[in-house]
N, C-alpha and C positions, 0 to 999 in steps of 0.2 A: 553791356551790349548796346550799340547805337541803334536808333530807330531805322536807319537805312539797312542795317544788317538784318533786323527783324523782318522788315518788308521783303528783303531778298529771300529769306528762308521761306516765308509764306508763298511768294511767287514761285520758287523752285518746286514746292509741293503742290502748287496749283490750288492753294487755299485762299478763299475770299479774304481780302484784307479789311479788317474792321478795327475800330479804335479799341474795342474791348480785348480783342486778341493781341493787339500790339501791347496794350497795358499789362495783360497777364504775362506775356513773354518777357516784358521788361522787368516785371517783378521777379520772375523766375530766373532772371539772368544773374542773380546773386549766386556765385559759384561755390560758396562755402556752406550753403544750407539747402535743405529740401523744405518745401512749404506745404502746409495744409490749405484747403480752400478757405477756411476761416482766417488764416494768416494773410492770404492774398486779399480777401475782402477788407480786412483791417488795414492793410497797407494801401490799398487803392481808394478806399472810402467812398468814392463817387460811383462805384459800380456795385449793383446789388448782387446778392449771393447766387441767384438763379443765372444771371448773366455770366458770372465767373464759372459756375458749374458747366454751363453750355460751352464756353470758350475752352475750358480745360478738357472737356469731353471731345470736342472737335480736334484740338491740338494733339491729344493722346491718340485718337483714332488715326491720325495722319503720321504718327511716329515722330512728331516734333517734341512732344513732352512725354515723359515716362511717369508711371505711377509706381511708387514703392510703398511697402508696408513696413513700418517700424513699430514694433510693439503693438500691433493691431490698429495703427493709425495710418491712413492713406496720406502720403505726401507726394508732392510733384516736383519735377525738375526738368529743365530742358535736356533733351537727349543729346549728349555730347557726340554721339555717333549717328546723328540723323542722316548723314550722307553715306552711311555704311563704311566709313573710314575708321574701323575699330582700332583704337590704340590707347584707350583710357581705362584704368582700373580706379574705382572709387574706394577710398579708405575712409571708413566712418568711425568716429570715436564715440565714447559714451554720451557726449553732449549732442550727438547727431551732427557735429561739424564734419564737413567733407573735405578731403584732400584728394586731388587727382594725381595719379602717377601714370606717366606715359610709358608704354611698353612696346616691344617690337611687334609690328603688325603680323608677323608670322605666327605669333601665339593665337591671335584671333582667327587667322586662316586655318590653323590646325583644328580649332574648335568647330569652325564652320564645316570642315571636311568630315569630322566625326558625326556631326548632326545630319549632314547630307547622306552619309552611309546608312543612317537609320530611317531614311525616307522623309526627312523634313527639310524645309527651307527656312533659313533664319530671317526674321524680320529685322532684328537688331540684337546686339550682344552687349550686355552690361554686366560687369563683374564687380561685386562688392566684397570688401574685406572689412569685417567689423573688428575693431580693436579695443582693448582696454588696458589701462596701465597695470603693470604687475608690481606687487610689493616686493621689496628685496629682503 
């Protein structure tokens, strides 16, 4: 993800643009992995852990970054659907590598309708499919 694209996302969400937020988003732009705060700090090196936590917390509260729990560990990734243009299913393998599969938007619209029928409004929709190799 280019710096200009990150700045555009922050502007669209009316989030103050800071070097720390740009750096965290740039780190999270790796589309094949989710990252713990420790991994982000290790990757960035010049930003302390509190600053990373603050950036992740703000970006999560704005719906730009999502938190996922894998085996009890919180990991973070850029929300592919931050524009509410739902069309991605995340397929996660045993190594926690992620593949994205595009699906018809009507599937997400149907999910939104069902949620609305139950009196809720969707903030965003993320679907994960955990996979493992089978033995023959």
